[in-house]
Structure formats: C-alpha cells, structure tokens
C-alpha positions in Angstrom: -23.5 -39.6 32.1 -24.1 -38.0 35.3 -25.8 -34.6 35.3 -23.3 -31.6 35.7 -23.4 -30.5 39.2 -24.0 -27.3 41.0 -22.0 -25.9 43.9 -23.3 -27.4 46.9 -26.2 -25.3 48.7 -26.3 -25.0 52.5 -29.1 -24.9 55.1 -28.0 -23.3 58.2 -29.7 -23.6 61.6 -27.6 -22.1 64.4 -24.4 -23.8 64.4 -25.5 -26.8 62.3 -25.1 -27.1 58.5 -26.5 -29.3 55.9 -24.9 -29.2 52.5 -27.1 -30.5 49.5 -27.3 -30.6 45.7 -30.4 -30.3 43.5 -30.7 -31.9 40.1 -33.0 -33.5 37.8 -36.5 -32.2 37.2 -37.4 -28.8 37.9 -39.1 -28.0 41.5 -42.8 -28.2 40.9 -42.7 -30.2 38.0 -41.9 -33.3 39.8 -42.0 -34.5 43.6 -38.8 -34.2 45.5 -36.6 -37.4 46.2 -33.9 -36.9 49.0 -30.9 -38.9 49.0 -29.1 -39.5 52.5 -25.7 -41.5 52.5 -24.6 -43.4 54.8 -21.3 -43.7 57.2 -18.3 -42.3 55.4 -20.5 -41.9 52.4 -20.6 -38.7 49.9 -22.6 -37.9 46.8 -20.3 -40.1 44.7 -22.1 -43.2 46.0 -25.1 -42.2 44.1 -23.4 -41.9 40.6 -24.9 -45.0 39.1 -28.2 -44.1 40.2 -28.7 -40.4 39.7 -29.0 -40.4 35.6 -32.2 -42.7 36.3 -33.9 -40.8 39.2 -33.1 -37.3 37.8 -35.5 -38.3 35.1 -38.4 -38.8 37.3 -37.8 -36.5 40.3 -36.7 -33.5 41.5 -33.3 -35.0 43.3 -31.8 -33.1 46.4 -28.3 -35.1 47.3 -27.6 -34.4 50.9 -24.0 -34.5 52.3 -23.9 -34.8 56.0 -21.5 -32.7 58.0 -18.2 -34.7 58.8 -18.9 -36.8 55.9 -19.3 -36.1 52.0 -16.9 -34.5 49.7 -16.4 -31.4 51.7 -12.7 -30.6 52.0 -12.8 -29.1 55.3 -13.1 -31.7 58.2 -16.0 -30.9 60.7 -17.5 -33.1 63.4 -20.2 -35.2 62.4 -23.8 -35.0 63.9 -25.3 -37.8 65.8 -28.1 -39.8 64.0 -31.2 -38.1 66.0 -29.4 -34.7 65.5 -28.9 -35.3 61.9 -32.4 -36.5 61.6 -33.8 -33.4 63.3 -31.6 -31.2 60.8 -33.0 -33.0 57.8 -36.7 -32.8 59.0 -35.9 -29.0 59.8 -34.6 -28.3 56.4 -37.5 -30.1 54.3 -39.9 -27.7 56.3 -37.8 -24.5 55.8 -37.7 -25.2 51.9 -41.4 -26.2 52.1 -40.9 -29.6 50.3 -43.8 -31.7 50.0 -44.8 -35.2 49.0 -41.1 -36.0 49.8 -39.6 -39.4 49.4 -36.7 -40.1 51.7 -34.1 -42.7 50.2 -31.3 -43.5 52.7 -28.5 -45.9 52.7 -27.2 -47.6 55.9 -27.1 -44.7 58.8 -28.7 -42.7 56.1 -31.7 -44.9 56.2 -31.5 -44.6 60.1 -31.6 -41.0 59.6 -34.4 -41.1 57.0 -36.8 -43.0 59.5 -36.5 -40.7 62.2 -36.8 -37.5 59.9 -39.8 -39.3 58.5 -41.3 -39.6 61.8 -40.6 -35.9 62.5 -42.3 -34.8 59.2 -45.0 -37.2 58.7 -47.1 -34.7 56.5 -44.4 -33.8 54.3 -42.6 -37.2 53.9 -44.9 -39.6 52.1 -42.7 -42.5 50.9 -39.5 -44.0 52.3 -36.7 -46.1 50.7 -34.5 -47.8 53.1 -31.3 -49.4 51.7 -29.6 -51.6 54.0 -30.6 -49.4 56.8 -29.0 -49.5 60.3 -30.8 -49.0 63.5 -31.4 -52.6 64.4 -28.1 -54.0 64.8 -26.7 -54.1 68.4 -23.1 -54.9 68.4 -19.8 -53.4 69.4 -18.7 -51.0 66.7 -15.1 -52.7 66.6 -17.0 -56.2 65.8 -18.7 -54.2 63.1 -15.4 -52.9 61.8 -13.8 -56.1 61.8 -16.2 -57.3 59.1 -15.1 -54.4 56.6 -12.3 -56.2 54.8 -14.9 -59.3 54.0 -17.6 -56.6 53.1 -15.3 -55.0 50.5 -14.5 -58.3 49.1 -18.2 -58.9 48.5 -18.6 -55.3 46.7 -17.9 -54.0 43.7 -14.1 -53.7 43.5 -13.8 -50.8 41.3 -15.6 -48.9 44.1 -13.4 -49.5 46.7 -11.0 -46.6 46.2 -14.0 -44.2 46.7 -14.9 -46.0 50.0 -11.2 -45.7 51.1 -11.2 -41.9 50.0 -14.2 -40.7 51.6 -13.5 -42.7 54.7 -10.0 -41.0 54.9 -11.8 -37.6 54.4 -14.3 -38.3 57.3 -11.3 -39.1 59.6 -11.1 -41.9 62.3 -12.5 -39.8 64.9 -15.8 -38.9 63.0 -16.1 -42.9 61.9 -15.7 -44.2 65.3 -18.1 -41.7 67.1 -20.8 -42.1 64.4 -20.4 -45.8 64.6 -21.0 -45.9 68.3 -23.8 -43.4 68.0 -25.8 -45.3 65.2 -25.3 -48.6 66.8 -26.5 -47.4 70.1 -29.7 -45.9 68.6 -32.5 -48.3 68.5 -35.4 -47.6 66.2 -37.3 -50.5 67.2 -40.0 -48.6 69.2 -40.4 -46.0 66.3 -41.4 -48.3 63.6 -44.9 -49.0 64.3 -45.5 -45.3 64.1 -43.8 -45.1 60.6 -47.0 -44.9 58.3 -45.3 -43.8 55.0 -45.3 -46.7 52.4 -41.8 -47.9 52.6 -39.4 -50.2 50.4 -37.1 -51.9 52.2 -34.4 -53.3 49.8 -31.1 -55.1 50.9 -28.1 -57.0 49.2 -28.1 -60.8 49.5 -24.3 -60.6 50.5 -24.4 -57.9 52.9 -22.2 -58.9 55.7 -22.3 -55.6 57.7 -26.1 -55.6 58.0 -27.3 -59.4 56.9 -30.3 -59.7 55.2 -32.3 -60.9 58.1 -32.0 -57.7 59.6 -33.8 -56.1 56.4 -36.7 -58.7 56.7 -37.2 -58.1 60.4 -37.4 -54.4 59.6 -40.1 -54.8 56.9 -42.1 -56.9 59.1 -42.0 -54.2 61.8 -43.1 -51.4 59.6 -47.1 -51.2 58.8 -46.8 -50.7 55.3 -43.6 -52.2 54.0 -42.3 -54.2 50.9 -39.0 -56.0 51.1 -36.9 -56.5 48.0 -33.3 -58.6 48.1 -30.8 -58.1 45.4 -29.0 -61.4 45.9 -25.7 -60.4 44.0 -25.3 -57.1 45.9 -23.4 -56.5 49.3 -23.7 -53.6 51.7 -23.4 -50.8 49.0 -26.2 -52.3 47.0 -27.1 -49.1 45.0 -23.4 -49.4 43.4 -23.0 -53.3 43.5 -26.2 -54.0 41.3 -27.2 -50.6 40.2 -29.6 -51.7 37.3 -31.6 -53.8 39.9 -31.8 -51.1 42.2 -32.7 -48.3 39.9 -35.4 -50.7 38.7 -37.1 -51.5 42.0 -36.8 -47.9 43.4 -38.6 -46.3 40.2 -41.1 -49.1 40.4 -41.8 -48.0 43.9 -41.8 -44.4 43.2 -44.2 -44.8 40.4 -46.7 -47.1 42.4 -49.9 -45.4 42.9 -50.6 -47.7 45.7 -47.5 -46.3 47.4 -48.9 -42.5 47.4 -49.7 -40.2 50.2 -49.4 -42.1 53.4 -52.5 -42.5 55.5 -52.9 -39.9 58.5 
C-alpha cells in the first residue's frame, strides 16, 4: 500500500520551481534517494516502487515543472536547466550521500545533476536513460504505439493522462531538447558508482543504448530486465526493486572516489 503523501513542497529559484514530496525514513536516519521521472511522467510512475524504497531510504519524489500531477500547466525546463535546478536544490537542502534515480529523460537529468554535485551525489541509478539517442523526435514518437503494446496494459491510462496534462507543446519541445542533448562527453567524468538498468523489450531506447552507456561510465554495472519495456519500474516492478535495493545496499557502491 502506498504511503499517504504530503502536499508537494516547492523549491523556488528566481522564476524556476521544483516540486517534490518526501516520504520514507526520517531525514538523518537514512541516506536520501531522489526519484526523477521522465518525459510526461509523474509521481504515479513510482507507485510500485515506493513502498519498497521507503523502507530503506528517505525518498524525495521530484515532479518537474511542465509535467507531473500538477494541475496548472507550465512551460517545461530543458534538460540542462532542469539538471541545474535539481543540483541547486540538493545543495540548498544540504542533502548528502544522495542517490539519484532517474527514468528516461530523468536519467539524463540525473547524469547532468550528478556532474554538478559530485561531492553530494554518491550513487546513480539510470533506468532506460536518454542522452545517447540521436533521432528526430517524430521518429521516436512513431514508436509510441508499439512501446505501449510492450508495456503493462493497465498502466496505459496513466501514461495517456499524464501526457495530456503536460500538453503537446511541452512534449514536443522537451522531446526535441532531450534528443539534441548528447551526454557522451560527460560520461568519462561521472565517477559515481552507477546502476544502468534497462528493459529488454524497450523499443523507444533499445537495450544496446544501455550497454553503451554502462560501457562508457567509469564505474557502472548493467542489468537487463528481459520482460520489461521502456517503463521498466512498472512493467517488472519486483525485479526492478530487487536490483535497485541490491545496488543501494552494496558497500562497494558507496561513496565515489574523488
């Protein structure tokens, strides 16, 4: 059963806002785990994971402006601006020994935020992360019907509702932005221990991209969930939760080397 949620807290930096909810273990009692959703995502995409993760960590579920469950539609930030805002919030909240867990676009944001906060962010979980795919946005969009067929059918209404809430302008603008933002040059400098986890039936970001991502990172392990599609934390939640917890509790994936 999902822990009862508090109303979202808001971090404000100039005209930019970051919404988040905290749950799980009390701050100071466990290390922080920050969840960052992907394109058109929301906190609802973590429902099958939160009950497990909350037992082990202080969990912060981020909802990016322009997406999420927020009722008022706002213009979405680009990947680099969103990463800078997440990094700024981590410092302002004085979070330490942070694990960033990002899905799809959220993984791309997590990578860039980790590079900006190398001392505070000590682990990364990249779930079907974007940043290496170079393709026109409409070609990727053309794969969406097929991707939905490979995912969990009962989750399709959530995907459609969150996409409608974000609105077509945000979806198109953000798709173009994330597909033009190449993280390749950044990867050799990302020293944090990293779990790269992928769905074997992902047609939006094929598993070969996950293998390439893990190979390019200095300290990464690659895990494939063969029956999962792009939204792997929903499609194969037990396996996803098991692999993430094993990584979080592995002493070899502790504080990253300077």
